[in-house]
N, C-alpha and C positions, 0 to 999 in steps of 0.2 A: 504494500500500500504506500501511498505518497507520504512524505513527511513535510508538512508545512501548515501553519495555522495562526490566527490572529489573537491579539489581546486588546489592550487599550492603547490610545495614543500616548507616546512618551513625552516626558517633560522636555522643555527646551534645553539644548546644550550650548555652552558659551562659545565653542570653537567649531561650529559646523562649517564645512567648506562652502565658499561663496557659490559654486556652481550647483550644489545639491540643495533640494528643498529643506527648509528648516525642519528638524524633527517634530516640532509642534504641529506642522502642517501635514504630517503623514500618519498612517496607521501602521503600527509594527505588528507583524504576525508571528505567532509562536507555533513551531512545528507540532507540538503535542496536541494543541487545541484543534488545528486544522485536520490532523490525522483522525481524531475522534469525530469531527464534523463530517468528513468524507465517508467514514465507515457507516455512521448512522444514516446519512442520506442515501448512500448506495444500497444499504440493506433494505430500506423501504422500497426503493425501485425494484430490487430483486424480488421482494415479496409480491409486488404488483405483477411482475412478469413471470413469476413462478405460476401464478394463476393462468396467465395468457398461454404459457407453454403447455400446461396441463390441458386447458380447454381446447386449444388448437389441435393438439396431437391425439386427443381422445374424442374429437368431434364426431367421428363416425359412430363410435359406441354410444355417445350421448344421444345421437339422433335415434338410435334404436330404443334407448331407455325412456326418453321423454316424448318422442314424436313418432309413434308407430305408424308405418306406412309401407306399402308394397313398393314404393319408388325410392331407391337410394338417393337420387338427386334431390327429391323433395325433402327427405330427412336431413340431408346436409344443408339445404337452404334454410330449413327451420332452425337448425342448430346455429348456423351463422347469423340468422335473424336475431336470435336471443343474444348472440355475441355483439352484434351491431347495436342492439337496443341500449346496452350499457353506455355506448358512446354518445347516444342522443341526449342523455341526461348529464353528460360531463360538463357542458357549458354552464348548466345551472349550478353544479357543484363548484365550478370555477368562480362564478359570480358571487357565491356565498363565502367560500374559503379564501379566495384571493383578497378581497377587501378586508376580511378579518385578519389576514396575515399582515396587511399593511397597517392595521390598527392596533392589534394586541400582541403581535409578534410572530415571527416565522416558526420558532420552536414549538409553541403551544399548538399551532394548527397542524404541524407535521406529526405531532404525537396523536392528535385526534384522527387524522386521516389514516394513520397506521392501525388504530383500533378498528375503524370501520372496514378497511380493506380485509383485515384478517377475519372479522366476523362474517362478512359477506361470503368469502371463499369457504370458510368452515361450514357455513350453513348449507351450501350446495351439497356437501357430502352427507348431509342428514336428510335430504329430501327423498320421500318415497318415490318409487317408479310409477310410470303411467299405468302399468298393470295392477298396481296396488290401490291407487286413489283416483285414477282417471285423469280428467282434464286439470285437476288441481296440481298435478306434478309439473307440467310446463309453466303454469301460472306462478308457482313458488320459485321455479328456476328463474323466471323473468324478474321476480321481485328481488331475489338475491343478486342477480346481475345489475339491477338498478342501484342497489346499495353500493356495490363495488364501483359502478360508474360514477356515482355521486361523490364518493370519497376520492377516487383518482382524479377528479376535477381539480383538487387542490394539491395533488401529490407531486407531479413532475415539476410544475412551476415553482412550488415551494422548495423542493430538493435542489433544483438547479440554482435558484436564488440563494439558498442557504450556502452552498459551496462557493458560488461566485463572490458573495459578500465576505466570506472568510479568506479567500485565496489572495496571495500577493499578485500584483498586476502581471508580473513576468511569468507566472506559472499557472495562470487561471485556466488555460487550455489543457494543460497536463492534469491538473487536479480535477477539473470538470469532467474529463474523459473517464474518470473512475465511476461516475454516475452511470454511464452506459455500460461500463464493465460489470456493474451490479445487475443491470438489465440482462446482459448476456448470461451471467452466472445464474440468475434466477430462472431464465428461460431454459438453460441447459439442465438445471436441476429438475424443473417440472417436466420437460420433454423427455429427459433421460429416465426419470422414474416411470413415465408412461411406457416408454420403449422397453424398459426392463420387464414391466408387468405384462406387456403384450407378448413378449417372448416367453415368459415363464408360465403364464396362466392360460387356461383353456378359454375359448370364446364364451362358454357358459359361465365360468367363474368371473370373467371380466364383466359380463353383463349383469350378473347377480349382485356382486359385492366389490369386485376389484376396482371398479372405476371410482369408488368413494374414497379410497385410501389417499390419493394425492391431495384431494381437497381437505381432508381432515388434518393433514400435516400442517396446514396453514395456521392453525390455532397456536401451537408452540412457537412457530416462527414469528408470529405477530407479537407474542409476549416478549421475545428476545429483542425485536426491533423497538418495541415500545420502551423497554428498559434503557436501551442505548440512547434513544431520543430524549427521554426525560432527564438524562444526565448532562445534556448539552446546555451551553450558555447561549444567550441571544447573540446574533451577529453584531459586529462593531458598527456596521452601517445603520442598522435599525436602532441600536442603542444611541447613536448620534441623533437620529430623528426624534427619539424620545426626549433627549436632552434639550433639543431645540424647542420641542413642544412645551416642556416645563418652563423654559425661559419666556415663552410667549403666553404663559399662564394657561396652557391647555394640557390636561393630564395625558391625553393620547393624541397621536396624529389623526386628523380628521380629513378624509378624502372622499369626495362624492363619486358615485359610480360614473357620472357624466365626465368627471375629470379623467377617469381611467380609459374612457372610450373616445369621446370627441376631442379631448385634449391631447390624445396620443394616436390619432387616426393614421398618420403616416407610418409610425413605428408598428402599429397593429397590422397594417397591410403587409409590411415586410415580414413580420412575424408569421402571419398566416401563410404567405407564400413559401417561406423556408420550411415551416412545419409540414406543409402539404407534400413537398418532395421527400422530406425526411420520413414521414409516416406512411405514405403510399408505398414507397420502396421497402420500408421496414416491415410492415404488415404483409406485404406481398411475399417477401422472402421467408419471414419467420412464422407467420400465421397461416398463410394460404398454401404455400408450396407443399407442405406435407400432405394435405388433402388433395392437391392437384396431382401429385405423383400417384396417389392411391386410387382416387375416384375417377380422374380423367384419363390418366395414362396407364392405369391398371398395373402399376409397378408394385412389386412386393412391398408390403407395408413396413415390415421391420427394417429391410435394407434402406428404404426411402427415409425413414426416421433417422437411422444411423448416419446417412450422408449429410442430412441437415445439421445434426448435432456436431459432426466433424467440422462443418463450415463455421458454425458458431464458435467452436473452440479455437479455430484459426483466427476469427475476428477478435476474440479475447486476447490472444497473443499479440496482435498488432495494435490494439486499441490504445494503450498508454503511449506507445511510440508515436502514433498518429496525433494524439493529443499534444505531446511535446512539440511535434512538427508545427502545429498551428501557432504555438508561441514563437517559433523561429521565423516562419515565412508568412504568417498571417492566417486569419480564418477564411477570408474571401478566396484566395487561391485554392485552398483545400476543398471548399464547398463547390467552387466552380468546376474543379476537376471531377468531382462526383457527378455533377449534373451532366457534363460532357460525356462522361463514361456511360451513364445510363442511356443517354440519347443515342450513342453510337453502338453500344454493345448489348443492349437488351435483346434484340432479335437474334444475333449470333449465339448468345448465351442460352436462350430458350430453345433454339434449334438443337444445340448440343444436348440439352436436358431431354428433349423429345426423342432423341435417338434411343434412349432407354438403357444403354449399357452403363455399368457402374462408373467407369472412368469418365464417360461423357457427362453423366449427371453430376459427378463430383466436380469436374472442371467448370461446367456452366454455373453451378451453384457457388463455387469458390470465387469466380469472377464477380458475380453479383454481390457476394458477401464483402469482398474487399472494396468494392465501390461504395457499399453502404457504410463502411468504416469512415469514409470521408465526412459523412453526416454525423454518425454517432460520436466521433471524436471532436467535432466542432460545435455542435448545437448547444450543449450544456453551458458553454462559455459565451457563445454568440448571442443567444436569445435574451439572457438577463441584461446584457449590455445595451439592448435597444431602449431600455426604459430607465428613468431616474428612480432613486431610492424610494421616494415618497409613494409612488404608484407601481413599483416594480412587480411585486407579487400579484397584485390585482390585475394589472394590464396584461402581464404575461399569462396568467391563468385564463383570462377571457380569450385572448388571441390564440393561444395554444389549443385550448379545448374546442373552440369553434372549428378550427381547421382539422383537428384530429377527428372530431365527430362527423363532419361532413365528408371528409375525404379518406382519412386513415382507417378508422375502425370499420367503415363500410366497404373497404377494399375487397375482402374475401366474398362478401355477399354480391357486390356489383360485378366482379369478374366472373363468379360462378353463373350469375344470371346472363351476362353477355355471351359467355360460351354456350349456354343453353339456348339462347335466342338466335345466335348466328351460326353456331357449329364451328366457329373459328377458334382453334386451339392456341393461336398466337395472341389472343387478347391480353394476357398478362404482360407481354412485352410492349404492346401498344400503349397500355395504361401507364406503365412506368416511363415510357418516352414522353407522354403528354405531361406527366408530373415533372420530368426533368426540364421541360421547356419553361414551365411556371417557375421552378426553382432558379433557373438561369436568369430570368427577368428580375427576380428578387435580389439575387447576388449583384446584379448590375447597379442597383440603387443602394446597396448596403455600404455603410461606412466601416472601414477597418477598425477593429477594437482591440487587437492584440497588443499587449504591453501598455494599454491605456487604463487610467482609473475608470471605474464604473461611473456613469452619469449621476451627479449628485453626491458623490463620495470623494473623500480625499485619496491621494495616492496611497497604495498599500505595498509595503516592502517587508521582506523577511528580516528578522532581528539580526541574523548574521550578515546579510547584505548591507544593512544600515551601518553596522559596526565597521565593515570593510571600507564603506564609503567615507566614514569619518576618519579612519586611519589614513586612507589615501589622501584626503584633503589636508590632514595634519602634516 
């Protein structure tokens, strides 16, 4: 894990070098605190994506348990419909948790979202099957998914804001990349568990009780994550906002929802465009492709799952290095490279995947996975830098969740429906290419933020770096 983290601003020193900012004008970060902050934020994201991994990889089984039908495509559509429903409520969760995070603090809201995510996932494992209670089963599944969706409305924006506000300016890309490292770890954990159970259990055992096990594991995971988050301190940036509010005789920062939307409309549009390409490609590869290999290409289920897991493991290995690269060359070049790659390589990669041989599927999926790393390594540090501290959590929650809900979470459902309507098996590639065009336009208007202070915050440096600067000046 990374080693870097903030504390409070330091007192002025009498012999600061003329070329460096006075220590009173910077926030000094302490490695121990940042390490704890990154761990807690990444674990929450891992918890969220553990559920996504389980749900996506066991979608065919869930279709048989909750949506009995003689048509496998109809079952899959129904299952992904419940999957997509959770995303439709995410903007509402963002509009609730985001402003609260800007008002009462990031740490408290992140603890609350952790509780709700764990409870929603755990509840799915307790729902009786359709054969037991009839139509009540899919209704309860939908309710649990809505609870998950509402809570995740405040999760990613809060976690990325939390890490960004703790990180030193020159390492924000590297530290932020660990958030998506947690995403991949959670997804591999969930998907790997489903793959193992699919290989070890008979179809009858998987349908009767096996599918419940991955969801029930969410309870203990949630308690661990909650413990870590409750031990965290508030970010220095938000603490500064509180101090400013006290000086103005206001107990808490007060921001209207209108200020988060109309006052930030340009940044919101950029955010939505970047999130669109990030999440369409993300959900296409990690959520839809396992079902595409099994249901559409009739590929062996276990082998298909193992290929995707291997690609995600490759992405995890590359993720921190790509995050560090964004600190060196900038966020814009890395995101632009990802957009260009998806525009040019989506069709060749999918043609390889459609050949059906293990090496061809692995090569095509690996190409898409490495392109996706351009986004997973950049977005956690890029998106929070679009907004000032006063509205960062709220504005980012709104923009992120609207884009995810409309475009990202609906990707499996839309692509499945497009293939069913047109019979064209290349629809996944065309959909990713369209998303890459939108992302490219957003990158064109994006201002580079690498190495720069967050809007509304003082420059943030590591304690060691500041000491070296002072010694050099002396």
